[in-house]
C-alpha positions in Angstrom: 124.1 55.2 68.0 123.6 57.8 65.4 120.4 58.5 63.4 120.1 59.8 59.9 116.4 61.1 59.6 114.7 60.2 56.4 112.6 62.7 54.5 109.2 63.2 56.0 106.1 65.3 55.6 106.7 67.7 58.5 109.5 68.8 60.9 107.9 67.0 63.8 108.2 63.7 62.0 111.9 64.4 61.1 112.6 65.2 64.9 111.0 61.9 66.0 114.1 59.8 65.8 116.2 62.4 67.7 113.5 62.6 70.3 113.6 58.9 70.7 117.3 58.8 71.0 117.0 61.4 73.8 114.2 59.4 75.5 116.4 56.3 75.4 119.3 58.1 77.4 119.5 57.2 81.1 117.9 59.6 83.4 119.9 62.5 84.7 121.7 62.2 88.1 119.7 63.4 91.0 121.1 66.8 92.2 121.9 67.4 95.9 121.1 70.9 97.1 122.8 72.5 100.1 122.0 75.8 101.8 124.9 78.3 102.3 123.8 80.9 104.8 127.3 82.5 104.9 128.0 83.3 101.4 127.8 86.9 100.2 129.9 87.7 97.2 131.4 86.4 94.0 134.7 85.2 95.7 132.3 83.0 97.9 130.7 81.5 94.7 134.1 80.7 93.2 135.4 79.2 96.6 132.5 76.9 97.1 132.4 75.7 93.5 136.2 75.1 93.6 136.0 73.1 96.8 133.4 70.9 95.5 134.7 70.3 92.1 138.0 69.2 93.7 136.2 66.3 95.1 136.4 63.0 93.1 132.9 62.1 92.0 131.5 65.7 91.8 130.6 66.3 88.2 129.1 69.8 88.6 128.4 72.5 91.1 126.4 75.6 90.7 126.0 78.4 93.3 122.9 80.5 93.4 123.9 83.6 95.4 120.4 85.2 95.6 119.0 81.9 97.2 122.3 81.1 99.1 122.2 77.6 97.7 124.4 75.3 95.7 123.2 72.5 93.4 125.7 69.7 93.1 125.7 66.5 90.9 127.8 63.9 92.6 126.6 60.4 91.9 127.6 58.0 94.9 128.6 60.9 97.3 126.7 61.4 100.5 125.7 65.1 101.4 127.7 64.8 104.7 131.0 64.4 102.5 130.1 67.5 100.5 129.4 69.4 103.8 132.6 68.3 105.4 134.6 69.4 102.2 133.0 72.8 102.4 133.6 73.1 106.2 137.3 72.5 105.7 137.3 75.7 103.4 135.4 77.6 106.0 131.9 77.6 104.4 128.9 76.5 106.5 126.6 74.2 104.6 123.2 72.9 105.6 121.4 69.9 103.8 118.2 70.7 102.0 115.3 68.4 100.9 115.1 69.3 97.2 111.6 67.7 97.0 110.3 70.5 99.1 111.8 73.3 97.2 109.7 73.3 94.0 108.0 76.5 94.8 110.4 78.5 92.6 108.4 77.6 89.4 105.7 80.0 88.4 103.3 78.4 86.0 100.6 80.8 86.8 102.6 83.8 85.9 103.6 82.1 82.6 99.9 81.3 81.9 98.9 84.8 82.5 101.5 86.3 80.3 100.5 84.1 77.4 96.9 85.0 77.8 97.9 88.7 77.9 100.0 88.3 74.7 97.1 86.5 72.8 94.5 89.2 74.0 96.9 92.1 72.9 97.7 90.5 69.5 94.0 89.8 68.8 92.9 93.3 69.9 95.5 95.0 67.6 94.3 92.9 64.6 90.6 93.4 65.2 91.2 97.2 65.6 92.7 97.2 62.0 89.4 95.7 60.7 87.5 98.2 62.8 89.3 101.2 61.3 88.5 99.9 57.9 84.8 99.7 58.8 84.8 103.1 60.2 86.4 104.5 57.2 83.4 103.6 55.0 83.8 100.0 53.9 81.0 98.8 51.6 78.3 96.5 52.8 79.9 93.4 51.6 83.3 94.3 52.7 81.9 95.3 56.1 80.2 91.9 56.6 83.5 90.0 55.7 85.5 92.2 58.1 83.0 91.5 60.9 83.4 87.8 60.2 87.2 88.1 60.1 87.0 90.0 63.4 84.8 87.2 64.9 87.2 84.5 63.7 90.0 86.3 65.6 88.2 87.5 68.6 86.1 84.5 69.8 89.0 82.0 70.0 91.2 84.6 71.6 88.4 85.5 74.2 87.7 81.9 74.9 91.3 81.4 75.8 92.4 84.7 77.4 89.3 85.5 79.3 89.2 82.0 81.1 91.0 83.7 84.1 87.9 85.8 84.8 85.3 83.1 83.9 86.8 80.5 86.2 87.0 82.9 89.0 83.5 84.2 88.5 82.1 80.7 88.3 83.9 79.6 91.6 82.3 82.7 93.2 78.8 82.1 91.9 78.9 78.4 93.0 79.2 79.3 96.6 76.6 82.1 96.3 78.7 85.3 96.2 79.8 87.9 93.9 83.4 89.1 93.1 85.0 91.6 90.7 85.3 88.9 88.0 81.4 88.3 87.8 80.6 91.7 86.0 83.9 91.4 84.0 83.0 88.0 82.7 79.3 89.0 82.1 80.3 92.2 80.2 82.9 90.2 77.9 80.3 87.3 77.2 77.3 89.7 76.3 79.6 92.0 74.2 81.0 89.1 72.2 77.7 87.2 72.1 75.8 90.2 71.0 78.6 91.0 68.3 78.3 87.4 66.9 74.6 87.8 66.7 74.8 91.1 64.9 77.3 89.6 62.5 75.1 86.6 61.8 72.2 89.0 61.1 74.3 91.4 58.9 74.1 94.2 61.5 76.4 97.2 61.5 77.2 97.3 65.3 79.8 94.7 66.5 82.0 95.2 69.6 84.7 92.6 69.3 87.4 95.3 69.8 85.7 96.4 72.9 85.6 93.0 74.5 89.2 92.3 73.6 90.5 95.8 74.9 88.5 95.0 78.1 90.2 91.6 78.5 93.6 93.1 77.7 93.5 95.8 80.3 92.2 93.7 82.9 95.0 90.9 82.3 97.5 93.7 82.6 96.2 94.5 86.1 96.0 90.8 86.9 99.6 90.0 85.8 101.0 93.1 87.8 99.1 91.9 90.9 100.5 88.3 90.5 104.1 89.7 90.0 104.0 91.3 93.4 103.1 87.9 95.1 105.3 85.5 93.1 108.3 85.8 95.3 106.3 84.7 98.5 106.9 81.0 99.4 105.7 79.0 102.4 108.1 79.5 105.3 106.9 76.2 106.9 108.1 74.5 103.8 111.6 76.1 104.1 111.8 75.1 107.6 111.1 71.6 106.9 113.6 71.6 104.0 116.2 72.8 106.5 116.0 69.6 108.5 118.9 67.3 108.3 117.7 64.4 106.1 120.3 61.7 107.3 121.8 60.7 110.6 124.5 58.4 112.1 122.7 55.6 114.1 124.7 53.5 116.5 123.4 49.9 116.7 125.2 47.0 118.4 128.3 49.3 118.5 128.4 49.8 114.8 127.6 53.1 113.1 125.5 53.4 109.9 124.1 56.3 107.9 120.3 56.1 107.8 117.5 58.4 106.8 116.1 60.5 109.6 112.6 58.9 108.9 114.1 55.5 110.0 114.9 56.9 113.5 112.7 55.9 116.4 112.3 57.1 120.1 115.1 55.6 122.2 117.5 55.0 119.3 121.2 56.3 119.9 122.9 58.5 117.3 126.3 60.0 116.9 126.5 63.8 116.2 130.1 64.8 115.0 131.5 68.3 115.0 130.2 70.4 112.3 126.8 68.5 112.1 123.5 69.8 112.7 121.3 67.8 115.0 118.5 66.0 113.1 116.2 65.2 116.0 115.7 66.2 119.7 117.8 64.2 122.2 119.7 63.9 125.4 123.4 63.7 125.6 124.6 60.3 127.1 128.2 60.6 126.1 130.6 63.4 125.3 130.8 67.2 125.8 130.8 70.0 123.2 129.9 73.6 122.3 126.7 74.1 120.5 125.7 77.0 118.2 122.0 77.8 118.9 122.0 81.1 117.2 119.7 80.0 114.3 117.1 78.7 116.9 117.5 81.0 119.9 119.4 84.1 118.7 122.2 83.4 121.3 125.4 85.0 120.0 128.0 82.9 121.8 128.0 79.0 121.8 126.6 77.1 124.8 128.7 74.2 126.5 126.8 71.0 126.9 127.6 67.8 128.7 126.1 64.5 129.6 122.4 64.8 130.5 121.8 68.1 128.4 118.6 68.2 126.4 119.4 69.3 122.8 117.0 70.3 120.1 116.8 69.6 116.3 118.6 72.4 114.3 121.4 73.2 116.8 124.9 72.9 115.4 127.6 70.8 117.1 130.8 72.7 117.0 133.7 71.1 118.9 133.4 67.6 120.3 131.6 64.4 119.3 128.3 63.7 121.0 126.2 60.5 121.5 122.4 61.3 121.9 119.5 59.2 123.0 116.6 60.3 120.8 113.6 62.0 122.7 111.6 63.3 119.9 111.4 62.6 116.1 109.3 63.8 113.2 106.4 66.2 113.9 107.4 66.3 117.8 110.8 67.9 117.2 111.6 71.5 118.1 112.1 72.4 114.4 108.8 70.8 113.4 106.9 72.6 116.2 108.4 75.8 114.9 107.2 75.1 111.5 103.7 74.5 112.8 103.8 77.8 114.7 104.7 79.5 111.3 101.8 77.8 109.5 99.4 79.1 112.2 100.7 82.6 112.0 100.6 82.5 108.1 96.8 81.5 108.2 96.1 84.3 110.6 97.8 87.1 108.5 96.4 85.8 105.3 93.0 86.8 106.5 94.0 90.3 105.6 91.8 91.5 102.6 93.4 93.8 99.9 91.7 97.3 99.5 90.6 96.3 96.0 88.9 93.2 97.2 87.1 95.1 99.9 85.9 97.7 97.4 84.8 94.9 95.1 82.5 93.5 97.8 80.3 96.6 97.4 81.0 97.5 93.7 80.2 94.1 92.1 76.6 93.8 93.3 75.9 97.5 92.5 77.2 97.1 89.0 74.8 94.1 88.2 71.9 95.7 89.8 72.4 98.9 87.8 72.7 97.0 84.6 69.6 94.9 85.4 67.5 98.1 86.3 68.7 99.7 83.0 67.6 96.8 80.9 64.2 96.6 82.7 63.6 100.4 82.5 64.3 100.4 78.8 61.9 97.5 78.2 59.2 99.2 80.2 59.4 102.3 78.1 58.9 100.2 74.9 62.4 99.7 73.5 63.2 96.5 71.6 65.0 93.6 73.5 68.2 94.0 71.4 68.3 97.7 72.0 67.8 97.5 75.7 70.3 94.6 75.9 72.8 96.9 73.9 72.4 99.7 76.6 72.8 97.2 79.4 76.0 95.8 77.9 77.3 99.5 77.6 76.5 100.0 81.3 78.4 96.8 82.3 81.5 97.8 80.2 81.6 101.5 81.2 81.2 100.6 84.9 83.6 97.5 84.6 85.9 97.5 87.5 89.0 97.7 85.2 90.3 101.0 86.9 89.4 99.5 90.2 91.4 96.3 89.3 94.4 98.4 88.3 94.2 100.9 91.2 96.2 98.8 93.6 98.6 96.6 91.5 99.6 99.7 89.3 100.6 101.6 92.5 102.2 98.7 94.3 104.3 97.7 91.2 105.6 101.4 90.9 106.3 101.5 94.6 108.0 98.2 94.6 110.3 99.4 91.8 111.2 102.4 93.8 111.9 100.3 97.0 114.0 97.9 95.0 116.2 100.7 93.9 116.7 101.5 97.7 117.6 97.9 98.4 114.2 96.5 99.5 112.5 93.6 97.6 108.6 93.4 98.1 107.5 89.8 98.3 103.7 90.0 99.1 100.9 91.8 97.2 99.4 93.3 100.4 102.7 94.0 102.1 102.9 97.7 101.1 99.3 98.3 102.3 100.0 96.7 105.6 103.3 98.5 106.0 101.5 101.8 105.6 99.4 100.9 108.7 102.1 99.8 111.2 102.4 101.7 114.6 105.0 99.5 116.3 108.4 98.4 115.3 110.2 95.5 116.8 113.9 94.2 116.0 115.7 91.1 116.6 119.2 91.6 117.8 121.8 89.1 116.6 122.1 89.1 112.9 119.6 92.0 112.4 120.8 95.0 114.3 124.2 93.4 114.6 126.2 91.5 112.0 125.8 88.2 114.0 129.6 87.7 114.2 131.8 88.1 117.2 134.6 90.7 117.0 137.7 90.5 118.9 140.2 93.3 119.4 143.7 91.9 118.9 145.3 95.3 119.3 146.1 94.9 123.1 148.2 91.9 122.4 152.0 91.6 122.4 153.4 91.3 119.0 155.4 88.2 119.7 152.2 86.4 120.9 150.3 86.8 117.6 151.7 83.9 115.8 150.7 81.6 118.7 147.2 83.2 118.7 147.0 82.5 114.9 147.9 78.8 115.4 145.4 78.3 118.3 142.6 80.2 116.7 142.8 78.6 113.4 142.6 75.1 114.9 139.2 75.5 116.2 135.7 75.7 114.8 134.4 77.7 117.6 132.8 81.1 116.4 135.0 83.2 118.8 138.1 81.5 117.6 137.2 82.2 114.1 136.6 85.8 114.9 140.0 86.1 116.6 141.6 84.6 113.5 139.8 87.1 111.3 141.0 90.0 113.5 144.6 89.1 113.3 146.9 90.8 110.7 147.0 88.9 107.4 150.8 88.9 107.3 151.1 86.8 110.6 152.8 83.3 110.1 151.3 80.8 112.5 153.8 79.4 115.2 154.8 75.8 115.1 153.3 74.1 118.3 153.0 70.6 119.7 150.3 68.5 121.2 147.6 71.0 120.2 144.1 70.0 121.4 140.6 71.4 121.7 138.8 70.8 124.9 134.9 71.3 124.4 133.7 74.0 126.5 137.1 75.2 127.5 139.2 76.1 124.7 142.4 75.2 122.7 145.7 74.3 124.4 149.2 73.3 123.2 152.8 73.2 124.0 155.2 75.8 122.8 158.9 75.4 123.5 158.0 73.5 126.6 155.4 76.0 127.8 151.8 75.5 128.0 149.7 78.0 126.0 146.0 78.3 126.2 143.2 80.2 124.4 139.6 79.9 125.7 137.4 80.3 128.8 138.7 82.7 131.5 138.5 80.2 134.4 140.3 77.6 132.3 143.0 80.0 131.2 143.3 81.9 134.6 141.5 85.1 134.0 138.3 86.7 135.3 136.9 87.3 131.8 136.4 85.2 128.8 137.8 84.6 126.4 141.5 84.9 127.4 145.0 84.0 126.3 147.9 82.8 128.5 151.5 81.6 127.7 153.3 79.6 130.4 153.4 81.5 133.8 152.7 84.9 132.4 149.7 86.7 133.4 146.4 85.8 131.4 145.4 88.4 129.0 141.6 88.9 128.5 140.4 89.4 124.9 137.8 92.1 124.5 134.7 90.8 122.7 132.1 92.9 121.1 129.4 92.7 118.5 129.5 95.0 115.4 126.4 97.0 114.5 124.9 96.4 111.1 125.4 99.4 108.7 122.8 102.0 109.2 121.4 100.5 112.4 121.7 103.7 114.4 120.2 105.7 111.5 117.4 103.3 111.2 116.5 103.8 114.9 116.7 107.4 114.7 114.5 107.5 111.6 111.8 105.5 113.3 112.0 107.6 116.4 111.7 110.8 114.2 108.7 109.2 112.6 107.0 108.8 116.0 107.6 105.1 116.6 109.1 103.6 119.8 111.3 100.8 118.6 111.9 97.7 120.8 114.4 94.8 120.7 113.2 91.2 121.3 116.2 88.9 121.5 117.1 85.2 122.4 120.5 86.4 123.6 121.3 87.2 127.2 119.7 90.2 128.9 123.2 91.7 129.5 124.1 91.5 125.9 120.7 92.9 124.7 120.5 95.8 127.2 124.1 96.8 126.2 123.1 97.0 122.5 119.9 98.9 123.4 122.0 101.4 125.3 124.3 101.8 122.4 121.3 102.6 120.1 120.0 105.4 122.2 118.4 103.6 125.2 115.5 101.9 123.4 113.4 99.3 125.1 114.7 95.8 125.0 114.0 92.3 126.3 116.5 89.3 126.2 116.5 85.5 126.8 113.2 85.1 124.9 112.4 81.8 123.3 110.7 81.6 119.8 107.4 81.1 121.4 108.1 84.0 123.7 108.7 86.4 120.8 105.6 85.2 119.0 103.4 85.6 122.1 104.7 89.2 122.7 103.8 90.1 119.2 100.4 88.4 119.4 99.7 90.2 122.7 100.5 93.5 121.0 98.2 92.5 118.1 95.4 91.7 120.6 95.7 95.3 121.7 95.1 96.4 118.2 98.7 97.3 117.6 100.0 96.6 114.1 103.5 95.3 114.4 106.5 95.6 112.0 109.0 92.8 112.8 112.6 92.8 111.6 114.4 89.7 112.1 116.6 87.0 110.4 117.0 83.8 112.3 115.1 80.5 112.5 114.0 81.6 116.0 112.3 84.6 114.3 110.2 82.8 111.5 107.1 82.4 113.7 107.4 85.9 115.0 107.8 87.2 111.5 104.7 85.5 110.3 102.8 86.5 113.5 103.4 90.3 112.9 101.4 92.5 110.8 104.2 93.0 108.4 107.8 91.7 108.5 111.3 92.3 107.0 114.3 90.2 106.8 117.9 91.0 105.6 119.3 89.1 102.7 121.8 87.5 105.0 119.0 85.7 106.8 118.4 82.1 106.4 116.0 80.9 103.6 113.2 80.1 106.0 113.3 83.7 107.5 113.4 85.3 104.1 110.4 83.2 103.0 108.5 84.1 106.2 108.9 87.9 105.6 107.1 90.3 103.4 110.2 92.4 102.4 113.9 91.4 102.0 116.6 94.0 102.7 119.0 93.1 99.7 121.9 95.3 100.9 123.4 95.7 104.3 122.3 99.3 105.1 119.2 99.4 107.3 118.8 103.1 107.0 116.2 102.6 104.2 113.6 101.0 106.5 112.0 104.3 107.8 111.9 105.5 104.3 110.1 102.3 103.3 107.3 103.1 105.7 107.1 106.6 104.5 106.8 105.4 100.9 104.2 102.8 101.7 102.0 105.5 103.3 102.5 107.6 100.0 101.5 104.6 97.9 98.5 104.0 100.1 97.5 107.7 99.4 97.9 107.1 95.6 95.7 104.0 95.9 92.9 106.0 97.6 93.3 108.7 94.9 92.8 106.0 92.2 89.7 104.9 93.9 88.6 108.5 93.8 89.4 108.7 90.1 87.4 105.5 89.5 84.5 106.8 91.5 84.5 110.2 89.8 84.6 108.5 86.4 81.7 106.3 87.2 79.6 109.3 88.4 80.1 110.9 84.9 80.0 107.9 82.8 77.1 105.9 84.3 74.2 108.5 83.6 75.5 108.8 80.0 75.3 105.1 79.5 72.0 104.6 81.3 70.4 107.2 79.2 71.5 105.3 76.0 74.1 107.8 74.8 77.0 105.3 74.9 77.6 102.3 72.6 79.6 99.4 73.8 82.5 100.6 71.8 82.5 104.1 73.2 82.0 102.5 76.7 85.2 100.5 76.1 87.0 103.6 75.0 85.9 105.5 78.2 86.8 102.5 80.4 90.3 102.4 78.7 90.8 106.2 79.3 90.0 105.7 83.0 92.4 102.9 83.2 95.2 104.9 81.6 94.4 107.8 84.0 94.9 105.4 87.0 98.2 104.1 85.7 99.6 107.7 85.2 98.6 108.5 88.6 100.4 105.3 89.9 103.5 106.5 88.2 103.7 109.5 90.6 104.9 107.1 93.3 108.2 106.7 91.3 
């Protein structure tokens, strides 16, 4: 149906039929969101979108590389179908609950920016009228300009200064003072006295002072907010990673149900490539499990009947039937989320330097203004004159420089860190990073790439086509690593009866001979993995983990700075100690559970150590939150990045020691800014108390101190 709008009195009325037609359209299709922890480049984006759009029923697919997430519109298709389609193309996908991922929106930041714009626009216009008054406007013109200034300033202040007024009121309601109390009082008194003077035909109005005060303080408030906006709740991310659907077996029939419909004792099927939705015990089948996201183990673990499995583990090779032992809040994944929440609450008790200074500064400012007012009244001054001087004291001592001291430096330092590949997520992170004295690393995926590397160079050339066939037919991580290590020009051999045996490997028939790739004891070798063709001797395949770029430089940098780095890993002690030796013999401890890592860090904190934790897996999220400050690589899972204070955007870890040095430099600049603010007050306060400063000159002096603080902050860059 088309509409031909009739003539109407306003554009809004003309748009009404169009708005009605839009409102009558059917609701948009609900989008499915999947996490893609393995993507890293533009080619991955194109591959994922191409694989999804090839499915019948998929109307759109958009990949967000920074979030490692894809949003798909596919009415009628289950997320399992989409995940399977991506798995065929070699992309791991995890289901996400979109309802738990709304933290990306930033209404607070937008509101602050609008208030800042209104205050700045009003300030510039009122200053134009002030220039006219200062230039010698006649009495009638002066009064008119004062009323015009009031008409602009009062609505602008009522809107823009709400941020400070609400904060001040909330503090006063519970019987305490914060920085926003003197700010609000100064703005209210300056604007109120100016309105009174305008109504009385007076010559001294300070609308421009009130607006400039509001504008500069909003600049500081917005800078502070932008340093925090990237932080999101890690516990929400952990919950969103839970598998939302499962395959329940009832009376021999399989049906897809919501995980919320599962109960203790139910039987579920977990197919290869699926992540476990609940905790359970294997009652049928055998398979290899990838536990790297939960425990940090680099190699898969073979499980058979009777094995206890945890939610969040990935089934790799064989179908499993499980009897549910824990659901909902009792699953391993939910308990990890609960640990993260506890750690978040503990670390959030840290108070920023500016807030600590304000606890002393705010009461002193009020007391000084009150004493000034009373003192001038005692010596016989008029109420309006004494009030005028008290307002000048409030404005000239207003903690604008104090409010800018921290966010200005942190914003400048954050920009420099970003150019070095580090994204700062938390407003107090740099302050805390400057105070660390202990550095702890996870192993798999942090100091290493998290991927198995197999050396195919020791193999005979005529066996390479067979290895290509066997390795490409398995989803096992070691098989994938071998396939990646083979030359690109190898043509896979034609084999018969190829079959994957969970926990053992892949076997086939080639020209009547049995060929095997897998576990050493199954193939006939002492070491794993190994390859054998017919009756020929088995050939072991050398397995190793690759160090992340800059890992050795990172360790050397921390040692040079006086730190003693340590590795805490869920991988085996042998693998952990081997890596520690490669990195110069640093301290290391393996086979740790997520709880074990968290308890180790908490014990260090109890000994008054301030720990920097660097990790990437789900098993690290609670430890990242328990640490005094934390860093995750961009390749980490969403939950780990959300739990950390910094994200390493690139692959090079060599920037981490430099980040600590820069944080200490930034902290020094902050302390210098506090000294500047204190020195300014020591000079300005006596001038204001003695009556030599008007509210306007006080506002100019306050602005000068704020600009000085900003210029000093830029030294960090």
